Backbone as JSON Lines, residues from 0, in Angstrom:
{"i":0,"aa":"M","n":[-6.39,-27.3,-0.98],"ca":[-5.78,-26.04,-0.61],"c":[-6.84,-25.15,0.04]}
{"i":1,"aa":"R","n":[-6.53,-24.63,1.19],"ca":[-7.45,-23.72,1.88],"c":[-7.28,-22.32,1.33]}
{"i":2,"aa":"V","n":[-8.36,-21.63,1.2],"ca":[-8.35,-20.27,0.67],"c":[-8.16,-19.31,1.83]}
{"i":3,"aa":"L","n":[-7.19,-18.41,1.7],"ca":[-6.93,-17.4,2.73],"c":[-7.94,-16.28,2.59]}
{"i":4,"aa":"L","n":[-8.59,-15.92,3.68],"ca":[-9.62,-14.88,3.65],"c":[-9.16,-13.65,4.38]}
{"i":5,"aa":"M","n":[-9.66,-12.52,3.94],"ca":[-9.38,-11.26,4.61],"c":[-10.62,-10.39,4.52]}
{"i":6,"aa":"A","n":[-11.04,-9.89,5.65],"ca":[-12.19,-8.98,5.67],"c":[-11.79,-7.66,5.03]}
{"i":7,"aa":"V","n":[-12.76,-6.97,4.51],"ca":[-12.49,-5.68,3.89],"c":[-13.56,-4.7,4.33]}
{"i":8,"aa":"V","n":[-13.18,-3.48,4.5],"ca":[-14.16,-2.45,4.77],"c":[-14.72,-2.06,3.39]}
{"i":9,"aa":"L","n":[-15.51,-1.05,3.3],"ca":[-16.16,-0.74,2.04],"c":[-15.24,-0.17,0.98]}
{"i":10,"aa":"S","n":[-13.99,0.01,1.29],"ca":[-13.07,0.5,0.28],"c":[-11.81,-0.35,0.32]}
{"i":11,"aa":"F","n":[-11.0,-0.2,-0.68],"ca":[-9.74,-0.91,-0.77],"c":[-8.85,-0.44,0.37]}
{"i":12,"aa":"G","n":[-8.43,-1.35,1.26],"ca":[-7.79,-0.98,2.51],"c":[-6.31,-0.66,2.45]}
{"i":13,"aa":"C","n":[-5.58,-1.11,1.44],"ca":[-4.15,-0.8,1.39],"c":[-3.88,0.08,0.17]}
{"i":14,"aa":"P","n":[-2.92,0.98,0.29],"ca":[-2.63,1.83,-0.86],"c":[-2.05,1.0,-2.0]}
{"i":15,"aa":"L","n":[-2.45,1.31,-3.22],"ca":[-1.93,0.6,-4.37],"c":[-0.5,1.01,-4.65]}
{"i":16,"aa":"H","n":[0.29,0.07,-5.09],"ca":[1.66,0.29,-5.5],"c":[1.67,0.35,-7.03]}
{"i":17,"aa":"A","n":[2.68,0.96,-7.6],"ca":[2.74,1.13,-9.06],"c":[2.67,-0.21,-9.8]}
{"i":18,"aa":"D","n":[3.17,-1.29,-9.2],"ca":[3.16,-2.59,-9.87],"c":[1.91,-3.42,-9.58]}
{"i":19,"aa":"D","n":[1.04,-2.95,-8.69],"ca":[-0.21,-3.67,-8.41],"c":[-1.16,-3.54,-9.6]}
{"i":20,"aa":"I","n":[-1.94,-4.57,-9.81],"ca":[-2.96,-4.54,-10.85],"c":[-4.3,-4.66,-10.16]}
{"i":21,"aa":"F","n":[-5.11,-3.62,-10.27],"ca":[-6.43,-3.59,-9.64],"c":[-7.47,-3.5,-10.76]}
{"i":22,"aa":"L","n":[-8.35,-4.49,-10.81],"ca":[-9.35,-4.58,-11.88],"c":[-10.75,-4.51,-11.27]}
{"i":23,"aa":"E","n":[-11.54,-3.56,-11.73],"ca":[-12.94,-3.54,-11.35],"c":[-13.62,-4.68,-12.1]}
{"i":24,"aa":"A","n":[-14.33,-5.54,-11.39],"ca":[-14.92,-6.73,-12.0],"c":[-15.86,-6.39,-13.14]}
{"i":25,"aa":"E","n":[-16.6,-5.3,-12.98],"ca":[-17.58,-4.94,-14.0],"c":[-16.95,-4.48,-15.31]}
{"i":26,"aa":"S","n":[-15.62,-4.28,-15.31],"ca":[-14.93,-3.88,-16.53],"c":[-14.62,-5.09,-17.43]}
{"i":27,"aa":"C","n":[-14.95,-6.28,-16.98],"ca":[-14.68,-7.5,-17.74],"c":[-15.35,-7.44,-19.11]}
{"i":28,"aa":"K","n":[-14.56,-7.64,-20.15],"ca":[-15.06,-7.57,-21.53],"c":[-15.47,-8.95,-22.06]}
{"i":29,"aa":"E","n":[-14.9,-10.01,-21.48],"ca":[-15.15,-11.36,-21.97],"c":[-15.76,-12.21,-20.85]}
{"i":30,"aa":"H","n":[-17.1,-12.31,-20.87],"ca":[-17.77,-13.09,-19.83],"c":[-19.11,-13.62,-20.33]}
{"i":31,"aa":"T","n":[-19.61,-14.62,-19.62],"ca":[-20.95,-15.16,-19.89],"c":[-21.85,-14.97,-18.66]}
{"i":32,"aa":"F","n":[-21.48,-14.03,-17.78],"ca":[-22.32,-13.65,-16.65],"c":[-23.46,-12.78,-17.18]}
{"i":33,"aa":"N","n":[-24.36,-12.31,-16.3],"ca":[-25.47,-11.48,-16.76],"c":[-25.03,-10.09,-17.19]}
{"i":34,"aa":"E","n":[-24.54,-9.28,-16.23],"ca":[-24.25,-7.88,-16.52],"c":[-23.51,-7.22,-15.37]}
{"i":35,"aa":"A","n":[-23.08,-5.99,-15.64],"ca":[-22.6,-5.13,-14.57],"c":[-23.83,-4.55,-13.9]}
{"i":36,"aa":"A","n":[-23.91,-4.66,-12.58],"ca":[-25.08,-4.2,-11.85],"c":[-24.68,-3.09,-10.88]}
{"i":37,"aa":"D","n":[-25.5,-2.05,-10.83],"ca":[-25.25,-0.91,-9.94],"c":[-25.61,-1.25,-8.51]}
{"i":38,"aa":"F","n":[-24.68,-0.93,-7.59],"ca":[-24.94,-1.11,-6.17],"c":[-24.42,0.07,-5.35]}
{"i":39,"aa":"G","n":[-24.43,1.25,-5.94],"ca":[-24.1,2.47,-5.2],"c":[-22.74,2.41,-4.53]}
{"i":40,"aa":"N","n":[-22.69,2.89,-3.3],"ca":[-21.4,2.98,-2.62],"c":[-21.14,1.81,-1.67]}
{"i":41,"aa":"I","n":[-21.8,0.67,-1.87],"ca":[-21.52,-0.48,-1.0],"c":[-20.48,-1.42,-1.58]}
{"i":42,"aa":"V","n":[-20.03,-1.16,-2.83],"ca":[-18.99,-1.96,-3.45],"c":[-18.0,-1.03,-4.15]}
{"i":43,"aa":"S","n":[-16.83,-1.54,-4.46],"ca":[-15.8,-0.76,-5.15],"c":[-16.31,-0.32,-6.51]}
{"i":44,"aa":"G","n":[-16.17,0.95,-6.83],"ca":[-16.59,1.47,-8.12],"c":[-18.1,1.57,-8.3]}
{"i":45,"aa":"G","n":[-18.88,1.17,-7.29],"ca":[-20.33,1.27,-7.35],"c":[-21.04,0.18,-8.14]}
{"i":46,"aa":"K","n":[-20.27,-0.77,-8.72],"ca":[-20.87,-1.84,-9.53],"c":[-20.19,-3.17,-9.25]}
{"i":47,"aa":"I","n":[-20.9,-4.23,-9.61],"ca":[-20.34,-5.58,-9.58],"c":[-20.59,-6.24,-10.93]}
{"i":48,"aa":"L","n":[-19.87,-7.3,-11.21],"ca":[-20.23,-8.19,-12.3],"c":[-21.1,-9.27,-11.67]}
{"i":49,"aa":"R","n":[-22.33,-9.43,-12.17],"ca":[-23.29,-10.32,-11.53],"c":[-23.64,-11.5,-12.44]}
{"i":50,"aa":"L","n":[-23.6,-12.68,-11.83],"ca":[-24.14,-13.89,-12.45],"c":[-25.34,-14.3,-11.63]}
{"i":51,"aa":"W","n":[-26.48,-14.42,-12.28],"ca":[-27.7,-14.91,-11.62],"c":[-28.55,-15.55,-12.71]}
{"i":52,"aa":"K","n":[-28.32,-16.84,-12.94],"ca":[-29.02,-17.55,-14.01],"c":[-29.53,-18.89,-13.5]}
{"i":53,"aa":"G","n":[-30.61,-19.35,-14.1],"ca":[-31.17,-20.65,-13.77],"c":[-30.84,-21.72,-14.78]}
{"i":54,"aa":"D","n":[-30.43,-21.3,-15.99],"ca":[-30.14,-22.25,-17.06],"c":[-28.81,-22.95,-16.84]}
{"i":55,"aa":"I","n":[-28.74,-24.21,-17.24],"ca":[-27.48,-24.96,-17.18],"c":[-26.45,-24.23,-18.04]}
{"i":56,"aa":"P","n":[-25.25,-24.03,-17.51],"ca":[-24.26,-23.23,-18.25],"c":[-23.73,-23.96,-19.49]}
{"i":57,"aa":"P","n":[-23.27,-23.17,-20.46],"ca":[-22.67,-23.77,-21.65],"c":[-21.27,-24.3,-21.36]}
{"i":58,"aa":"G","n":[-20.86,-25.33,-22.06],"ca":[-19.49,-25.82,-22.0],"c":[-18.96,-26.04,-20.6]}
{"i":59,"aa":"E","n":[-17.84,-25.38,-20.29],"ca":[-17.18,-25.52,-18.98],"c":[-17.93,-24.84,-17.85]}
{"i":60,"aa":"G","n":[-18.83,-23.93,-18.17],"ca":[-19.55,-23.19,-17.15],"c":[-19.64,-21.72,-17.52]}
{"i":61,"aa":"Y","n":[-20.22,-20.93,-16.64],"ca":[-20.25,-19.48,-16.83],"c":[-18.85,-18.96,-16.51]}
{"i":62,"aa":"L","n":[-18.28,-18.16,-17.4],"ca":[-16.89,-17.72,-17.28],"c":[-16.77,-16.21,-17.28]}
{"i":63,"aa":"A","n":[-15.75,-15.71,-16.59],"ca":[-15.32,-14.32,-16.66],"c":[-13.8,-14.32,-16.75]}
{"i":64,"aa":"N","n":[-13.28,-13.77,-17.85],"ca":[-11.83,-13.73,-18.1],"c":[-11.3,-12.32,-17.92]}
{"i":65,"aa":"Y","n":[-10.23,-12.21,-17.12],"ca":[-9.6,-10.92,-16.85],"c":[-8.16,-10.94,-17.36]}
{"i":66,"aa":"P","n":[-7.91,-10.4,-18.55],"ca":[-6.52,-10.31,-19.03],"c":[-5.76,-9.22,-18.28]}
{"i":67,"aa":"F","n":[-4.48,-9.46,-18.06],"ca":[-3.62,-8.47,-17.4],"c":[-2.18,-8.77,-17.8]}
{"i":68,"aa":"S","n":[-1.3,-7.83,-17.56],"ca":[0.13,-8.01,-17.84],"c":[0.94,-7.63,-16.63]}
{"i":69,"aa":"V","n":[2.05,-8.35,-16.43],"ca":[2.99,-8.02,-15.35],"c":[4.32,-7.64,-15.99]}
{"i":70,"aa":"R","n":[5.04,-6.73,-15.31],"ca":[6.31,-6.23,-15.84],"c":[7.5,-7.11,-15.49]}
{"i":71,"aa":"D","n":[7.4,-7.8,-14.35],"ca":[8.56,-8.54,-13.85],"c":[8.23,-10.01,-13.64]}
{"i":72,"aa":"N","n":[9.26,-10.86,-13.74],"ca":[9.12,-12.25,-13.32],"c":[9.09,-12.24,-11.8]}
{"i":73,"aa":"A","n":[8.02,-12.75,-11.22],"ca":[7.89,-12.73,-9.75],"c":[6.72,-13.61,-9.35]}
{"i":74,"aa":"T","n":[6.63,-13.86,-8.04],"ca":[5.45,-14.54,-7.49],"c":[4.38,-13.49,-7.26]}
{"i":75,"aa":"Y","n":[3.21,-13.73,-7.81],"ca":[2.08,-12.81,-7.68],"c":[0.96,-13.48,-6.89]}
{"i":76,"aa":"H","n":[0.32,-12.69,-6.05],"ca":[-0.82,-13.14,-5.24],"c":[-2.08,-12.58,-5.89]}
{"i":77,"aa":"V","n":[-3.06,-13.44,-6.07],"ca":[-4.32,-13.01,-6.69],"c":[-5.41,-13.02,-5.63]}
{"i":78,"aa":"W","n":[-6.0,-11.84,-5.43],"ca":[-7.11,-11.64,-4.51],"c":[-8.36,-11.3,-5.32]}
{"i":79,"aa":"V","n":[-9.49,-11.75,-4.87],"ca":[-10.74,-11.39,-5.52],"c":[-11.76,-11.01,-4.45]}
{"i":80,"aa":"A","n":[-12.46,-9.93,-4.68],"ca":[-13.56,-9.52,-3.81],"c":[-14.82,-10.09,-4.44]}
{"i":81,"aa":"V","n":[-15.43,-11.05,-3.75],"ca":[-16.46,-11.88,-4.36],"c":[-17.46,-12.34,-3.31]}
{"i":82,"aa":"S","n":[-18.64,-12.72,-3.76],"ca":[-19.61,-13.32,-2.84],"c":[-19.14,-14.74,-2.5]}
{"i":83,"aa":"L","n":[-19.46,-15.16,-1.29],"ca":[-18.94,-16.44,-0.81],"c":[-20.03,-17.5,-0.73]}
{"i":84,"aa":"P","n":[-19.66,-18.73,-1.07],"ca":[-20.58,-19.83,-0.85],"c":[-20.7,-20.09,0.66]}
{"i":85,"aa":"P","n":[-21.78,-20.56,1.18],"ca":[-22.93,-21.12,0.48],"c":[-23.99,-20.09,0.12]}
{"i":86,"aa":"S","n":[-23.79,-18.81,0.47],"ca":[-24.79,-17.79,0.11],"c":[-24.96,-17.7,-1.4]}
{"i":87,"aa":"T","n":[-23.87,-17.88,-2.12],"ca":[-23.91,-17.94,-3.58],"c":[-23.23,-19.23,-4.02]}
{"i":88,"aa":"S","n":[-23.05,-19.42,-5.3],"ca":[-22.48,-20.67,-5.81],"c":[-21.02,-20.84,-5.41]}
{"i":89,"aa":"S","n":[-20.61,-22.1,-5.23],"ca":[-19.19,-22.4,-5.17],"c":[-18.64,-22.07,-6.55]}
{"i":90,"aa":"F","n":[-17.35,-21.75,-6.64],"ca":[-16.8,-21.38,-7.94],"c":[-15.37,-21.85,-8.07]}
{"i":91,"aa":"W","n":[-14.83,-21.71,-9.25],"ca":[-13.47,-22.13,-9.6],"c":[-12.72,-20.91,-10.12]}
{"i":92,"aa":"C","n":[-11.39,-20.93,-9.99],"ca":[-10.58,-19.87,-10.59],"c":[-9.23,-20.45,-10.98]}
{"i":93,"aa":"R","n":[-8.58,-19.77,-11.92],"ca":[-7.24,-20.21,-12.34],"c":[-6.5,-19.06,-13.01]}
{"i":94,"aa":"L","n":[-5.19,-19.21,-13.05],"ca":[-4.31,-18.3,-13.8],"c":[-3.9,-19.0,-15.09]}
{"i":95,"aa":"D","n":[-4.02,-18.31,-16.19],"ca":[-3.64,-18.83,-17.5],"c":[-4.29,-20.21,-17.71]}
{"i":96,"aa":"E","n":[-3.52,-21.19,-18.07],"ca":[-4.07,-22.54,-18.3],"c":[-3.72,-23.47,-17.14]}
{"i":97,"aa":"G","n":[-3.47,-22.89,-15.95],"ca":[-3.11,-23.68,-14.78],"c":[-4.28,-24.49,-14.24]}
{"i":98,"aa":"E","n":[-4.05,-25.14,-13.11],"ca":[-5.09,-25.95,-12.48],"c":[-6.19,-25.07,-11.91]}
{"i":99,"aa":"W","n":[-7.42,-25.55,-12.02],"ca":[-8.54,-24.85,-11.41],"c":[-8.48,-24.99,-9.9]}
{"i":100,"aa":"Q","n":[-8.7,-23.9,-9.18],"ca":[-8.79,-23.89,-7.72],"c":[-10.27,-23.79,-7.36]}
{"i":101,"aa":"H","n":[-10.75,-24.67,-6.52],"ca":[-12.18,-24.72,-6.17],"c":[-12.42,-23.94,-4.88]}
{"i":102,"aa":"V","n":[-13.34,-23.01,-4.9],"ca":[-13.7,-22.23,-3.71],"c":[-15.09,-22.68,-3.27]}
{"i":103,"aa":"T","n":[-15.12,-23.35,-2.11],"ca":[-16.35,-23.9,-1.55],"c":[-16.39,-23.54,-0.07]}
{"i":104,"aa":"P","n":[-17.5,-23.77,0.62],"ca":[-17.5,-23.54,2.07],"c":[-16.42,-24.35,2.78]}
{"i":105,"aa":"D","n":[-16.06,-25.52,2.24],"ca":[-15.04,-26.36,2.86],"c":[-13.61,-25.85,2.66]}
{"i":106,"aa":"T","n":[-13.37,-25.03,1.63],"ca":[-12.01,-24.52,1.4],"c":[-11.79,-23.17,2.05]}
{"i":107,"aa":"I","n":[-12.85,-22.61,2.63],"ca":[-12.73,-21.32,3.3],"c":[-12.35,-21.58,4.75]}
{"i":108,"aa":"G","n":[-11.15,-21.11,5.12],"ca":[-10.63,-21.37,6.46],"c":[-11.46,-20.77,7.57]}
{"i":109,"aa":"E","n":[-11.54,-19.47,7.61],"ca":[-12.33,-18.76,8.62],"c":[-13.37,-17.94,7.88]}
{"i":110,"aa":"F","n":[-14.55,-17.88,8.43],"ca":[-15.58,-17.09,7.76],"c":[-15.32,-15.63,8.09]}
{"i":111,"aa":"P","n":[-15.07,-14.8,7.09],"ca":[-14.67,-13.41,7.33],"c":[-15.86,-12.49,7.59]}
{"i":112,"aa":"T","n":[-15.53,-11.3,8.05],"ca":[-16.53,-10.24,8.09],"c":[-16.83,-9.89,6.65]}
{"i":113,"aa":"Q","n":[-18.1,-9.76,6.35],"ca":[-18.48,-9.56,4.96],"c":[-19.04,-8.16,4.73]}
{"i":114,"aa":"Y","n":[-19.19,-7.81,3.47],"ca":[-19.65,-6.48,3.09],"c":[-20.45,-6.61,1.8]}
{"i":115,"aa":"G","n":[-20.88,-5.5,1.27],"ca":[-21.41,-5.43,-0.08],"c":[-22.81,-5.97,-0.25]}
{"i":116,"aa":"V","n":[-23.09,-6.44,-1.44],"ca":[-24.41,-6.9,-1.83],"c":[-24.86,-8.02,-0.9]}
{"i":117,"aa":"S","n":[-25.98,-7.84,-0.25],"ca":[-26.55,-8.81,0.7],"c":[-25.6,-9.18,1.83]}
{"i":118,"aa":"N","n":[-24.54,-8.39,1.99],"ca":[-23.54,-8.62,3.04],"c":[-22.93,-10.03,2.95]}
{"i":119,"aa":"V","n":[-22.65,-10.5,1.72],"ca":[-22.08,-11.83,1.52],"c":[-20.74,-11.78,0.77]}
{"i":120,"aa":"M","n":[-20.12,-10.6,0.67],"ca":[-18.88,-10.46,-0.09],"c":[-17.68,-10.29,0.83]}
{"i":121,"aa":"A","n":[-16.51,-10.74,0.36],"ca":[-15.27,-10.59,1.1],"c":[-14.1,-10.7,0.13]}
{"i":122,"aa":"W","n":[-12.94,-10.18,0.55],"ca":[-11.7,-10.38,-0.2],"c":[-11.14,-11.74,0.17]}
{"i":123,"aa":"I","n":[-10.78,-12.56,-0.84],"ca":[-10.11,-13.83,-0.59],"c":[-8.9,-13.95,-1.51]}
{"i":124,"aa":"Q","n":[-7.84,-14.5,-0.94],"ca":[-6.66,-14.78,-1.77],"c":[-6.88,-16.16,-2.37]}
{"i":125,"aa":"V","n":[-6.96,-16.23,-3.7],"ca":[-7.29,-17.5,-4.34],"c":[-6.08,-18.25,-4.84]}
{"i":126,"aa":"T","n":[-4.97,-17.57,-5.09],"ca":[-3.78,-18.27,-5.53],"c":[-2.56,-17.37,-5.42]}
{"i":127,"aa":"S","n":[-1.41,-18.0,-5.4],"ca":[-0.12,-17.33,-5.54],"c":[0.65,-18.16,-6.55]}
{"i":128,"aa":"S","n":[1.3,-17.48,-7.5],"ca":[1.96,-18.22,-8.57],"c":[3.13,-17.42,-9.13]}
{"i":129,"aa":"L","n":[4.17,-18.13,-9.53],"ca":[5.3,-17.51,-10.21],"c":[4.87,-17.21,-11.64]}
{"i":130,"aa":"L","n":[4.89,-15.93,-12.02],"ca":[4.51,-15.52,-13.36],"c":[5.7,-14.9,-14.07]}
{"i":131,"aa":"Q","n":[5.79,-15.14,-15.36],"ca":[6.8,-14.51,-16.2],"c":[6.26,-13.16,-16.66]}
{"i":132,"aa":"A","n":[7.15,-12.22,-16.89],"ca":[6.73,-10.92,-17.42],"c":[5.94,-11.12,-18.7]}
{"i":133,"aa":"G","n":[4.85,-10.35,-18.85],"ca":[4.05,-10.46,-20.05],"c":[2.57,-10.62,-19.75]}
{"i":134,"aa":"A","n":[1.83,-11.08,-20.75],"ca":[0.38,-11.17,-20.67],"c":[-0.08,-12.47,-19.99]}
{"i":135,"aa":"H","n":[-1.14,-12.33,-19.2],"ca":[-1.74,-13.46,-18.47],"c":[-3.25,-13.27,-18.41]}
{"i":136,"aa":"T","n":[-3.95,-14.31,-17.93],"ca":[-5.4,-14.23,-17.76],"c":[-5.8,-14.88,-16.45]}
{"i":137,"aa":"F","n":[-6.64,-14.18,-15.69],"ca":[-7.27,-14.74,-14.49],"c":[-8.71,-15.06,-14.88]}
{"i":138,"aa":"T","n":[-9.15,-16.3,-14.61],"ca":[-10.48,-16.73,-15.01],"c":[-11.28,-17.22,-13.82]}
{"i":139,"aa":"L","n":[-12.53,-16.79,-13.76],"ca":[-13.5,-17.32,-12.8],"c":[-14.48,-18.2,-13.56]}
{"i":140,"aa":"R","n":[-14.9,-19.31,-12.92],"ca":[-15.85,-20.23,-13.56],"c":[-16.89,-20.66,-12.53]}
{"i":141,"aa":"V","n":[-18.15,-20.64,-12.94],"ca":[-19.24,-21.14,-12.11],"c":[-19.95,-22.24,-12.9]}
{"i":142,"aa":"N","n":[-19.95,-23.44,-12.33],"ca":[-20.65,-24.55,-12.97],"c":[-21.46,-25.36,-11.95]}
{"i":143,"aa":"E","n":[-21.7,-24.75,-10.79],"ca":[-22.47,-25.4,-9.73],"c":[-23.56,-24.45,-9.26]}
{"i":144,"aa":"R","n":[-24.7,-25.02,-9.0],"ca":[-25.8,-24.22,-8.45],"c":[-25.54,-23.96,-6.97]}
{"i":145,"aa":"R","n":[-26.04,-22.82,-6.49],"ca":[-25.94,-22.6,-5.05],"c":[-26.9,-23.56,-4.36]}
{"i":146,"aa":"A","n":[-26.59,-23.9,-3.14],"ca":[-27.33,-24.95,-2.43],"c":[-28.62,-24.47,-1.8]}
{"i":147,"aa":"T","n":[-28.84,-23.17,-1.77],"ca":[-30.0,-22.65,-1.05],"c":[-30.96,-21.92,-1.97]}
{"i":148,"aa":"L","n":[-32.09,-21.56,-1.42],"ca":[-33.13,-20.78,-2.1],"c":[-33.48,-21.37,-3.46]}
{"i":149,"aa":"E","n":[-33.4,-20.58,-4.52],"ca":[-33.87,-21.05,-5.82],"c":[-32.87,-21.98,-6.51]}
{"i":150,"aa":"Q","n":[-31.69,-22.16,-5.94],"ca":[-30.64,-23.04,-6.44],"c":[-30.19,-22.67,-7.86]}
{"i":151,"aa":"G","n":[-30.06,-21.37,-8.09],"ca":[-29.55,-20.9,-9.37],"c":[-28.04,-20.82,-9.36]}
{"i":152,"aa":"Y","n":[-27.5,-20.41,-10.49],"ca":[-26.07,-20.14,-10.61],"c":[-25.9,-18.68,-10.24]}
{"i":153,"aa":"L","n":[-25.22,-18.41,-9.13],"ca":[-25.18,-17.06,-8.58],"c":[-23.78,-16.73,-8.07]}
{"i":154,"aa":"L","n":[-23.22,-15.61,-8.55],"ca":[-21.94,-15.12,-8.06],"c":[-21.87,-13.61,-8.31]}
{"i":155,"aa":"Y","n":[-21.39,-12.87,-7.31],"ca":[-21.15,-11.43,-7.42],"c":[-19.65,-11.21,-7.35]}
{"i":156,"aa":"V","n":[-19.11,-10.46,-8.29],"ca":[-17.67,-10.18,-8.3],"c":[-17.49,-8.67,-8.27]}
{"i":157,"aa":"D","n":[-16.72,-8.19,-7.3],"ca":[-16.51,-6.75,-7.11],"c":[-15.2,-6.28,-7.75]}
{"i":158,"aa":"A","n":[-14.08,-6.95,-7.44],"ca":[-12.78,-6.49,-7.93],"c":[-11.76,-7.61,-7.85]}
{"i":159,"aa":"V","n":[-10.64,-7.42,-8.55],"ca":[-9.52,-8.36,-8.54],"c":[-8.25,-7.56,-8.27]}
{"i":160,"aa":"L","n":[-7.39,-8.07,-7.4],"ca":[-6.08,-7.47,-7.13],"c":[-5.02,-8.52,-7.42]}
{"i":161,"aa":"I","n":[-4.04,-8.16,-8.25],"ca":[-2.89,-9.01,-8.53],"c":[-1.67,-8.21,-8.08]}
{"i":162,"aa":"T","n":[-0.92,-8.79,-7.14],"ca":[0.21,-8.05,-6.54],"c":[1.35,-9.0,-6.21]}
{"i":163,"aa":"S","n":[2.57,-8.5,-6.3],"ca":[3.74,-9.28,-5.87],"c":[4.07,-8.96,-4.39]}
{"i":164,"aa":"R","n":[3.32,-8.02,-3.82],"ca":[3.58,-7.64,-2.43],"c":[2.77,-8.52,-1.48]}
{"i":165,"aa":"D","n":[3.28,-8.69,-0.28],"ca":[2.55,-9.42,0.77],"c":[1.67,-8.43,1.51]}
{"i":166,"aa":"V","n":[0.53,-8.12,0.91],"ca":[-0.42,-7.16,1.5],"c":[-1.8,-7.79,1.51]}
{"i":167,"aa":"Y","n":[-2.64,-7.22,2.35],"ca":[-4.05,-7.62,2.4],"c":[-4.89,-6.44,1.94]}
{"i":168,"aa":"P","n":[-5.81,-6.68,1.02],"ca":[-6.66,-5.58,0.55],"c":[-7.57,-5.07,1.67]}
């Protein structure tokens, strides 16, 4: 599956709707990444959730879980503002206990205009799925080293948008 990409300016480009779910990545309570890191006004909310480790990850990999709830049964599109491989690690994502979607340089259709930390971040649509009303979880996983430089486990996450609308952030 090819990942749909969309460039973003330094702010969220479309107005939020009452049913949209917008999560600042650094608000993640359940993760094995390093920390929320300050980056001033070059990213949404001034911070990112940063993974930058050299140690082999535990279990399935370094994880960040984002719980959220939807009010209606509908198809929802999940967008994430994140650093892109090969500048950082390839990564995986999934909704609930669904199949992992792999984001690599090969699954990125067009290389977008980037922004943010080291100018390697962009909004990408990682999945669309029919969800039932109620609680769900969006999970990011890193279990591969980046291919360049020090070859550490590296990923920057700015924000997550879950929406039933056909919009681009």
